[in-house]
C-alpha positions as MATLAB code, in Angstrom:
seq = 'XXXXXXXXXXXXXXXXXXXXXXXXXXXXXXXXXXXXXXXXXXXXXXXXXXXXXXXXXXXXXXXXXXXXXXXXXXXXXXXXXXXXXXXXXXXXXXXXXXXXXXXXXXXXXXXXXXXXXXXXXXXXXXXXXXXXXXXXXXXXXXXXXXXXXXXXXXXXXXXXXXXXXXXXXXXXXXXXXXXXXXXXXXXXXXXXXXXXXXXXXXXXXXXXXXXXXXXXXXXXXXXXXXXXXXXXXXXXXXXXXXXXXXXXXXXXXXXXXXXXXXXXXXXXXXXXXXXXXXXXXXXXX';
ca = [
      26.155   83.992   23.419;
      23.943   87.068   24.869;
      23.644   87.516   28.904;
      20.189   88.744   29.515;
      19.869   87.588   33.271;
      20.932   90.967   34.705;
      17.665   93.488   34.646;
      18.528   97.134   33.965;
      21.923   96.442   32.743;
      23.033   96.422   28.961;
      22.968   93.031   27.432;
      26.571   91.623   27.497;
      28.090   89.274   24.730;
      29.516   85.744   27.002;
      31.567   82.936   26.471;
      31.879   79.837   28.367;
      35.501   79.005   28.936;
      37.484   76.583   31.443;
      38.993   78.342   34.178;
      41.874   76.538   36.622;
      40.980   76.895   40.237;
      42.640   75.889   43.634;
      41.350   72.739   45.025;
      39.968   73.151   48.037;
      39.159   69.154   48.689;
      42.677   68.613   49.233;
      43.051   67.550   53.055;
      46.542   68.879   53.407;
      48.514   71.975   51.907;
      49.095   71.724   48.210;
      51.953   73.488   48.254;
      55.386   71.853   48.162;
      58.949   73.427   48.512;
      60.519   72.908   45.207;
      64.034   73.450   43.829;
      62.770   74.907   40.304;
      61.773   78.047   41.772;
      64.621   78.678   44.147;
      64.996   78.354   48.057;
      62.363   81.110   48.347;
      59.408   80.412   46.725;
      56.719   77.529   47.183;
      55.241   75.858   43.950;
      51.742   74.851   43.653;
      51.901   71.297   42.855;
      48.166   70.721   43.382;
      46.276   69.114   40.393;
      43.972   71.939   38.724;
      40.399   72.143   39.743;
      38.473   72.888   36.462;
      35.243   74.301   36.257;
      33.461   75.947   32.935;
      32.729   79.671   33.985;
      30.246   82.108   32.135;
      32.521   85.316   30.773;
      31.166   88.541   30.219;
      32.591   90.580   27.517;
      32.868   94.213   28.320;
      34.269   95.602   25.396;
      31.656   96.963   23.832;
      30.698   98.978   26.968;
      30.766  102.806   26.834;
      32.741  104.403   29.731;
      29.303  105.853   31.306;
      27.927  102.064   31.207;
      31.068  100.628   32.945;
      30.885  103.437   35.658;
      26.782  102.638   35.913;
      27.469   98.951   36.503;
      30.258   99.942   38.973;
      33.063   98.359   36.881;
      35.580  100.739   38.743;
      38.880  100.248   41.119;
      36.906  101.255   44.138;
      34.043   98.474   43.687;
      35.133   95.731   41.256;
      38.753   96.048   41.406;
      39.796   97.172   38.227;
      39.105   99.692   35.439;
      39.349   99.703   31.320;
      41.530  102.417   30.302;
      40.967  103.909   26.897;
      43.334  105.877   24.733;
      47.113  106.435   25.695;
      46.449  108.129   28.832;
      49.205  110.800   30.058;
      51.487  109.817   26.963;
      48.841  110.552   24.250;
      49.960  110.860   20.603;
      53.437  110.917   21.781;
      53.119  107.449   23.353;
      51.048  106.314   20.240;
      53.648  107.231   18.011;
      56.425  105.188   20.082;
      54.455  102.238   20.307;
      53.840  102.072   16.786;
      57.583  102.608   16.253;
      58.023   99.298   18.460;
      59.912  101.454   21.345;
      58.495   98.691   23.471;
      61.332   96.473   22.004;
      64.060   98.147   24.285;
      64.099   97.418   27.823;
      65.528  100.969   29.015;
      62.410  102.501   27.139;
      60.122  100.497   28.948;
      61.781  101.316   32.299;
      62.518  104.962   31.720;
      59.931  106.709   29.671;
      56.963  104.289   30.000;
      57.405  103.949   33.854;
      57.413  107.732   34.186;
      53.845  107.709   32.034;
      52.377  104.541   34.127;
      53.578  106.802   37.170;
      51.702  109.948   36.019;
      48.619  107.733   34.718;
      48.560  106.267   38.711;
      49.210  109.939   40.255;
      46.433  111.674   38.267;
      44.072  108.516   39.206;
      44.648  108.640   43.142;
      45.638  111.950   43.563;
      48.903  111.005   44.951;
      52.678  111.535   44.442;
      53.697  108.433   46.375;
      54.046  106.183   43.840;
      56.491  103.181   42.969;
      56.809  101.227   39.806;
      58.716   98.003   40.896;
      58.456   95.549   38.031;
      57.408   94.632   34.886;
      56.385   91.816   32.341;
      56.124   90.622   29.018;
      53.912   87.748   28.209;
      53.487   86.006   24.745;
      51.857   82.849   24.508;
      53.553   79.906   23.169;
      52.505   76.452   22.187;
      54.823   74.554   24.957;
      54.175   77.407   27.606;
      58.063   77.651   28.506;
      59.786   81.120   28.906;
      61.828   82.641   26.168;
      64.095   85.797   25.589;
      63.120   88.205   22.813;
      64.888   91.623   22.534;
      66.970   90.535   25.186;
      63.710   90.373   27.553;
      62.284   87.323   29.321;
      58.908   86.750   27.929;
      56.481   84.708   30.095;
      53.214   82.745   29.146;
      49.992   84.309   30.153;
      49.006   82.646   33.560;
      46.400   80.189   33.562;
      45.525   79.629   37.355;
      43.141   81.919   38.330;
      45.072   83.858   41.338;
      45.576   87.293   42.705;
      49.323   88.634   42.373;
      50.002   89.258   46.091;
      48.810   87.658   49.506;
      47.762   90.142   52.264;
      50.910   89.639   53.878;
      53.047   89.831   50.365;
      51.417   93.284   49.707;
      52.425   94.456   53.151;
      56.128   93.119   52.058;
      55.786   95.060   49.048;
      54.955   98.294   50.918;
      58.115   97.819   53.213;
      60.141   96.814   50.224;
      59.593   99.381   47.692;
      57.868  102.497   50.037;
      59.513  101.986   53.480;
      58.885  101.153   56.809;
      57.000  104.041   57.771;
      54.592  103.499   55.075;
      53.863  100.137   56.213;
      53.245  101.228   59.368;
      50.877  103.881   58.141;
      49.047  101.552   56.344;
      48.589   98.924   59.131;
      47.393  101.938   61.423;
      44.484  102.986   59.111;
      46.455  106.052   58.502;
      47.322  105.718   54.770;
      45.422  103.140   52.080;
      48.065  101.534   49.432;
      46.936  100.324   46.230;
      48.902   97.589   44.045;
      47.880   97.844   40.615;
      49.320   96.664   37.266;
      48.909   98.724   33.994;
      48.315   95.665   31.268;
      48.171   96.635   27.429;
      48.424   94.514   24.416;
      51.485   95.015   22.268;
      48.989   94.383   19.480;
      45.171   94.309   19.448;
      42.580   93.600   19.609;
      43.497   90.251   21.867;
      41.613   87.359   20.814;
      44.026   84.707   21.821;
      44.741   83.885   25.646;
      42.576   87.383   26.730;
      42.168   88.084   30.259;
      39.312   87.746   32.711;
      38.632   88.821   36.292;
      36.181   87.922   38.824;
      33.828   90.696   39.989;
      35.220   91.513   43.969;
      31.451   91.781   45.017;
      30.885   88.450   44.328;
      33.557   86.852   46.252;
      33.439   85.545   49.722;
      36.922   85.517   52.157;
      35.831   82.556   54.353;
      34.533   80.767   51.136;
      36.984   81.651   48.330;
      40.188   82.053   50.013;
      40.612   80.732   53.273;
      43.384   77.957   53.634;
      44.541   78.453   50.125;
      48.093   79.938   50.954;
      51.237   78.424   50.919;
      51.892   76.374   53.897;
      55.990   77.086   54.551;
      57.039   80.236   55.969;
      59.481   82.441   54.642;
      58.012   83.484   51.119;
      56.046   86.746   51.450;
      57.127   89.127   48.647;
      55.503   87.698   45.635;
      53.445   85.473   47.206;
      50.229   84.661   45.156;
      46.663   84.094   46.460;
      45.085   81.047   45.081;
      41.155   81.053   44.790;
      38.513   78.279   44.964;
      35.629   77.873   42.581;
      32.389   78.912   43.612;
      29.225   79.397   41.104;
      28.117   82.378   42.691;
      31.132   84.280   41.304;
      31.052   86.244   38.383;
      33.549   86.812   35.967;
      34.235   89.206   33.269;
      34.724   91.999   35.988;
      37.331   92.085   38.528;
      39.397   95.988   45.761;
      40.900   92.049   45.569;
      40.960   91.046   42.133;
      41.010   87.395   40.712;
      42.254   86.890   37.335;
      43.417   84.609   34.580;
      44.094   84.194   30.910;
      41.571   81.771   29.338;
      41.128   80.023   26.116;
      38.424   81.678   24.308;
      36.501   78.947   22.181;
      35.028   81.701   19.393;
      38.566   82.987   18.821;
      39.779   82.495   15.144;
      41.888   79.621   14.279;
      44.497   81.594   12.954;
      44.628   84.380   15.776;
      47.908   85.773   17.061;
      49.326   84.567   20.105;
      48.567   87.031   22.777;
      51.527   89.210   23.774;
      50.998   91.904   26.516;
      53.243   93.996   28.223;
      52.160   94.717   32.410;
      53.804   97.316   34.406;
      53.221   96.689   38.452;
      52.790   99.777   40.521;
      52.202  100.617   44.524;
      50.819  103.943   45.505;
      50.148  105.648   48.877;
      47.096  107.693   49.613;
      46.672  109.300   52.979;
      43.350  109.276   54.484;
      44.183  110.762   58.161;
];
């Protein structure tokens, strides 16, 4: 399907898919403490609030078109990066040789390449890489161990990886109390960015979509969607309510989710991807 509803912008292919949102109609908190997540993590036990959403496919856009449309980290909350970045042909060769099957390569060489990418993007040397995740879609959705590493299914709930206070907790944990105080005072800006890369592509099965930050409203979409129980801050995710004015396909705060593409080939390989999580500090005064 072609989207022709945006005058002056490139015509994009669209697909309508079902996304799972936080159900804001519940009279009480939808979070319950459960043993399965350990003693410090609440699990969302609310039934999913399912909505059909028009998703715009931006893979055909050039870098200049994405810039013109404001699909940047500063405006939309994410960017598409083409090529192999600072790793260049050396990273390309490593990838083709399957070096990503070795956890020590991921946490060693690849982490350093990701740090260089973030450093060059934001012009800062204060970059911490604090985690990674390999995701592979399975029929059961159960985690599995491959090449000695835990591999989890793509997330099927629209969410933001960090709430505000979880982000502050991340800064304290990985960059220290002084950095957290600089952010709280407005002297520095912290950016938590995930570098997402498919292990094989193109991705047809369980692709990723994100909501355009410019179409979101805090009071409408985020308020009262946090875990009610105190204590869980580092790693606390932000849930998102649905609203028809939200635009998906683009994604400062970036709600995102995997989705089932009804146009995907029936024999498409299960999505297999690697994401590396970073936090960087940029001084503004």
